[in-house]
ROPA-470485 format. One record per residue: x, y, z of N, C-alpha, C in turn; chain; residue in one letter. Coordinates in steps of 0.05 Angstrom, whole numbers, always signed. Last residue first. Example, Ala and Ser with C-alpha at 12.3 -4.5 7.8 and 13.67 -1.06 7.14 Angstrom:
- +257 / -45 / +142 / +273 / -21 / +143 / +258 / +1 / +157 / A / S;
- +264 / -114 / +156 / +246 / -90 / +156 / +264 / -66 / +156 / A / A;
REM end
This chain:
- +1799 / +1667 / +1409 / +1795 / +1642 / +1405 / +1806 / +1628 / +1377 / A / R;
- +1815 / +1715 / +1454 / +1819 / +1708 / +1428 / +1810 / +1675 / +1425 / A / A;
- +1771 / +1751 / +1497 / +1786 / +1727 / +1496 / +1791 / +1714 / +1466 / A / I;
- +1778 / +1819 / +1517 / +1768 / +1802 / +1498 / +1786 / +1774 / +1498 / A / S;
- +1756 / +1867 / +1561 / +1776 / +1848 / +1553 / +1761 / +1830 / +1533 / A / H;
- +1753 / +1937 / +1564 / +1738 / +1913 / +1557 / +1760 / +1894 / +1547 / A / R;
- +1767 / +1981 / +1619 / +1779 / +1969 / +1593 / +1758 / +1945 / +1591 / A / R;
- +1750 / +2044 / +1642 / +1749 / +2014 / +1644 / +1758 / +2003 / +1618 / A / P;
- +1799 / +2098 / +1639 / +1774 / +2088 / +1635 / +1774 / +2056 / +1636 / A / P;
- +1843 / +2116 / +1695 / +1844 / +2101 / +1664 / +1812 / +2094 / +1663 / A / L;
- +1847 / +2167 / +1733 / +1839 / +2146 / +1728 / +1835 / +2134 / +1700 / A / P;
- +1908 / +2206 / +1735 / +1881 / +2209 / +1730 / +1871 / +2179 / +1723 / A / K;
- +1953 / +2242 / +1784 / +1948 / +2219 / +1761 / +1916 / +2221 / +1758 / A / L;
- +1982 / +2267 / +1823 / +1973 / +2280 / +1800 / +1962 / +2267 / +1773 / A / G;
- +1990 / +2247 / +1869 / +2011 / +2243 / +1851 / +2005 / +2254 / +1822 / A / E;
- +1943 / +2259 / +1898 / +1970 / +2271 / +1904 / +1991 / +2270 / +1884 / A / R;
- +1906 / +2236 / +1866 / +1905 / +2267 / +1868 / +1932 / +2274 / +1874 / A / E;
- +1921 / +2179 / +1877 / +1920 / +2194 / +1850 / +1923 / +2220 / +1850 / A / L;
- +1911 / +2183 / +1933 / +1936 / +2180 / +1927 / +1938 / +2190 / +1895 / A / I;
- +1856 / +2191 / +1942 / +1874 / +2212 / +1947 / +1904 / +2209 / +1942 / A / P;
- +1818 / +2177 / +1881 / +1833 / +2162 / +1904 / +1852 / +2186 / +1911 / A / S;
- +1778 / +2159 / +1835 / +1780 / +2181 / +1855 / +1798 / +2169 / +1877 / A / R;
- +1788 / +2089 / +1820 / +1771 / +2114 / +1815 / +1780 / +2134 / +1838 / A / P;
- +1851 / +2058 / +1804 / +1828 / +2066 / +1825 / +1818 / +2089 / +1817 / A / L;
- +1869 / +2033 / +1739 / +1874 / +2052 / +1765 / +1848 / +2053 / +1779 / A / K;
- +1851 / +1969 / +1720 / +1847 / +1996 / +1716 / +1855 / +2008 / +1744 / A / P;
- +1893 / +1911 / +1703 / +1876 / +1926 / +1727 / +1876 / +1955 / +1719 / A / M;
- +1921 / +1882 / +1675 / +1895 / +1877 / +1670 / +1875 / +1894 / +1689 / A / H;
- +1976 / +1893 / +1687 / +1968 / +1895 / +1658 / +1940 / +1897 / +1654 / A / S;
- +1977 / +1879 / +1743 / +1974 / +1911 / +1731 / +1972 / +1911 / +1705 / A / H;
- +1988 / +1820 / +1737 / +1965 / +1833 / +1753 / +1959 / +1865 / +1745 / A / L;
- +2036 / +1820 / +1713 / +2010 / +1808 / +1703 / +1988 / +1817 / +1715 / A / A;
- +2071 / +1845 / +1743 / +2067 / +1857 / +1716 / +2038 / +1844 / +1704 / A / Q;
- +2071 / +1816 / +1790 / +2062 / +1841 / +1792 / +2052 / +1855 / +1764 / A / L;
- +2094 / +1768 / +1769 / +2068 / +1769 / +1784 / +2055 / +1796 / +1780 / A / L;
- +2145 / +1790 / +1757 / +2130 / +1779 / +1734 / +2100 / +1777 / +1745 / A / H;
- +2167 / +1808 / +1807 / +2157 / +1829 / +1786 / +2133 / +1815 / +1763 / A / G;
- +2180 / +1757 / +1832 / +2150 / +1775 / +1840 / +2146 / +1795 / +1822 / A / V;
- +2200 / +1709 / +1793 / +2203 / +1733 / +1805 / +2178 / +1745 / +1810 / A / P;
- +2202 / +1640 / +1796 / +2186 / +1666 / +1782 / +2190 / +1686 / +1800 / A / V;
- +2224 / +1599 / +1824 / +2238 / +1608 / +1799 / +2229 / +1638 / +1786 / A / Y;
- +2186 / +1583 / +1858 / +2211 / +1599 / +1871 / +2227 / +1611 / +1845 / A / R;
- +2142 / +1550 / +1860 / +2144 / +1578 / +1842 / +2165 / +1595 / +1852 / A / Y;
- +2139 / +1516 / +1892 / +2135 / +1508 / +1865 / +2140 / +1532 / +1846 / A / A;
- +2146 / +1543 / +1946 / +2166 / +1522 / +1938 / +2160 / +1520 / +1906 / A / H;
- +2126 / +1609 / +1945 / +2120 / +1582 / +1946 / +2137 / +1565 / +1934 / A / H;
- +2143 / +1662 / +1942 / +2153 / +1649 / +1963 / +2143 / +1619 / +1965 / A / R;
- +2178 / +1688 / +1881 / +2152 / +1678 / +1896 / +2161 / +1660 / +1919 / A / L;
- +2247 / +1720 / +1886 / +2222 / +1697 / +1880 / +2199 / +1699 / +1892 / A / P;
- +2260 / +1791 / +1869 / +2260 / +1765 / +1889 / +2239 / +1744 / +1878 / A / L;
- +2262 / +1829 / +1835 / +2276 / +1809 / +1827 / +2275 / +1783 / +1848 / A / N;
- +2236 / +1875 / +1852 / +2221 / +1860 / +1832 / +2233 / +1835 / +1828 / A / L;
- +2224 / +1903 / +1908 / +2249 / +1889 / +1896 / +2236 / +1870 / +1876 / A / N;
- +2191 / +1966 / +1911 / +2193 / +1934 / +1905 / +2215 / +1926 / +1895 / A / V;
- +2188 / +2023 / +1957 / +2198 / +2010 / +1927 / +2198 / +1980 / +1932 / A / S;
- +2153 / +2072 / +1980 / +2158 / +2044 / +1982 / +2172 / +2039 / +1954 / A / H;
- +2158 / +2130 / +2017 / +2155 / +2119 / +1992 / +2164 / +2090 / +1995 / A / A;
- +2134 / +2174 / +2070 / +2151 / +2156 / +2057 / +2143 / +2143 / +2031 / A / S;
- +2125 / +2244 / +2093 / +2112 / +2216 / +2087 / +2140 / +2197 / +2080 / A / G;
- +2152 / +2292 / +2104 / +2135 / +2279 / +2126 / +2123 / +2253 / +2121 / A / R;
- +2204 / +2275 / +2062 / +2195 / +2295 / +2077 / +2174 / +2288 / +2103 / A / G;
- +2212 / +2207 / +2059 / +2205 / +2235 / +2040 / +2191 / +2256 / +2050 / A / E;
- +2242 / +2152 / +2071 / +2228 / +2175 / +2084 / +2229 / +2197 / +2062 / A / R;
- +2228 / +2091 / +2044 / +2247 / +2112 / +2042 / +2232 / +2133 / +2053 / A / K;
- +2227 / +2022 / +2048 / +2214 / +2048 / +2054 / +2241 / +2070 / +2057 / A / K;
- +2224 / +1962 / +2010 / +2237 / +1979 / +2023 / +2225 / +2006 / +2026 / A / T;
- +2197 / +1895 / +2002 / +2197 / +1925 / +2004 / +2219 / +1939 / +2018 / A / L;
- +2222 / +1846 / +2005 / +2201 / +1853 / +1980 / +2199 / +1880 / +1977 / A / Y;
- +2248 / +1831 / +2052 / +2261 / +1843 / +2028 / +2249 / +1851 / +2004 / A / G;
- +2222 / +1813 / +2093 / +2234 / +1793 / +2075 / +2247 / +1805 / +2050 / A / A;
- +2215 / +1862 / +2122 / +2232 / +1843 / +2133 / +2241 / +1822 / +2114 / A / T;
- +2176 / +1878 / +2083 / +2201 / +1900 / +2089 / +2225 / +1876 / +2098 / A / E;
- +2134 / +1847 / +2089 / +2144 / +1847 / +2065 / +2173 / +1864 / +2065 / A / L;
- +2125 / +1856 / +2148 / +2134 / +1828 / +2135 / +2146 / +1827 / +2111 / A / D;
- +2106 / +1912 / +2145 / +2130 / +1903 / +2160 / +2142 / +1873 / +2154 / A / A;
- +2061 / +1903 / +2112 / +2081 / +1917 / +2104 / +2106 / +1914 / +2120 / A / I;
- +2033 / +1870 / +2150 / +2038 / +1862 / +2126 / +2061 / +1876 / +2113 / A / I;
- +2025 / +1911 / +2191 / +2043 / +1882 / +2198 / +2049 / +1869 / +2171 / A / K;
- +1995 / +1948 / +2165 / +2025 / +1952 / +2177 / +2037 / +1931 / +2181 / A / R;
- +1952 / +1918 / +2154 / +1964 / +1928 / +2131 / +1993 / +1935 / +2141 / A / A;
- +1930 / +1909 / +2207 / +1937 / +1886 / +2192 / +1954 / +1896 / +2167 / A / T;
- +1916 / +1962 / +2222 / +1940 / +1950 / +2242 / +1946 / +1924 / +2220 / A / R;
- +1875 / +1973 / +2186 / +1901 / +1988 / +2185 / +1925 / +1973 / +2194 / A / E;
- +1842 / +1916 / +2155 / +1848 / +1937 / +2181 / +1875 / +1947 / +2177 / A / R;
- +1824 / +1907 / +2089 / +1834 / +1902 / +2112 / +1833 / +1919 / +2134 / A / I;
- +1817 / +1922 / +2033 / +1795 / +1909 / +2050 / +1803 / +1897 / +2079 / A / G;
- +1852 / +1946 / +2001 / +1853 / +1915 / +1999 / +1829 / +1905 / +2019 / A / V;
- +1840 / +2004 / +2007 / +1844 / +1986 / +1983 / +1837 / +1959 / +1983 / A / A;
- +1848 / +2006 / +2062 / +1817 / +2007 / +2050 / +1819 / +2000 / +2023 / A / Q;
- +1900 / +1994 / +2071 / +1880 / +1975 / +2087 / +1853 / +1982 / +2071 / A / A;
- +1922 / +2034 / +2042 / +1928 / +2009 / +2034 / +1905 / +1988 / +2050 / A / V;
- +1910 / +2075 / +2073 / +1898 / +2079 / +2044 / +1904 / +2049 / +2033 / A / E;
- +1934 / +2065 / +2120 / +1909 / +2064 / +2116 / +1893 / +2065 / +2091 / A / L;
- +1991 / +2066 / +2105 / +1978 / +2042 / +2112 / +1947 / +2044 / +2116 / A / A;
- +1994 / +2104 / +2042 / +1996 / +2101 / +2075 / +1983 / +2075 / +2079 / A / T;
- +2032 / +2106 / +1984 / +2006 / +2102 / +1995 / +2009 / +2097 / +2021 / A / G;
- +2069 / +2118 / +1948 / +2067 / +2139 / +1968 / +2044 / +2131 / +1982 / A / H;
- +2063 / +2079 / +1904 / +2089 / +2077 / +1923 / +2087 / +2098 / +1951 / A / P;
- +2021 / +2045 / +1877 / +2024 / +2075 / +1893 / +2037 / +2071 / +1914 / A / Y;
- +2038 / +1999 / +1857 / +2026 / +2016 / +1835 / +2027 / +2047 / +1850 / A / R;
- +2063 / +1977 / +1899 / +2078 / +1974 / +1872 / +2069 / +1997 / +1855 / A / A;
- +2018 / +1977 / +1936 / +2048 / +1994 / +1938 / +2064 / +1992 / +1914 / A / L;
- +1989 / +1937 / +1910 / +1979 / +1967 / +1918 / +2003 / +1981 / +1919 / A / F;
- +2026 / +1890 / +1913 / +2011 / +1903 / +1889 / +2002 / +1931 / +1888 / A / S;
- +2028 / +1884 / +1967 / +2052 / +1888 / +1951 / +2043 / +1897 / +1926 / A / L;
- +1975 / +1878 / +1982 / +1990 / +1902 / +1991 / +2009 / +1903 / +1977 / A / V;
- +1966 / +1825 / +1956 / +1946 / +1848 / +1951 / +1961 / +1873 / +1957 / A / M;
- +2001 / +1791 / +1976 / +2004 / +1799 / +1950 / +1985 / +1823 / +1943 / A / A;
- +1978 / +1793 / +2033 / +2007 / +1803 / +2025 / +2016 / +1809 / +1995 / A / H;
- +1931 / +1770 / +2025 / +1930 / +1797 / +2031 / +1964 / +1809 / +2025 / A / N;
- +1935 / +1725 / +1964 / +1932 / +1730 / +1993 / +1936 / +1763 / +1999 / A / T;
- +1891 / +1710 / +1912 / +1912 / +1724 / +1921 / +1913 / +1729 / +1953 / A / L;
- +1847 / +1682 / +1903 / +1865 / +1671 / +1890 / +1893 / +1683 / +1905 / A / F;
- +1801 / +1672 / +1963 / +1809 / +1692 / +1942 / +1836 / +1676 / +1930 / A / M;
- +1734 / +1660 / +1989 / +1767 / +1656 / +1985 / +1776 / +1670 / +1963 / A / W;
- +1682 / +1647 / +2034 / +1694 / +1665 / +2011 / +1723 / +1661 / +2013 / A / E;
- +1649 / +1588 / +2053 / +1665 / +1607 / +2058 / +1677 / +1621 / +2031 / A / S;
- +1583 / +1563 / +2039 / +1608 / +1563 / +2034 / +1626 / +1589 / +2039 / A / M;
REM end
């Protein structure tokens, strides 16, 4: 049986850049599990569609996400992408030891235990 995921690579890249706006294409690729060239293509797609904007900062750049744009699937056009990102990030620990975390002076969060209320 083939492997599949609920989230597309586009969603994963957008999620990563929402959490780490100074992330490079190489860091995005490593975090998502894709090639750097693919990460650059996805970033360009997201910029063209208006979900991402890039601002030069010194030798690097920072990305910002337009949280008010709707999801692209016709059945979910009423849901802003910010709601999806909020749901994903509320249950996701920060990455352990990452150049991005170190560069931004952040410390990884300890793993959280999730309980299901019955």
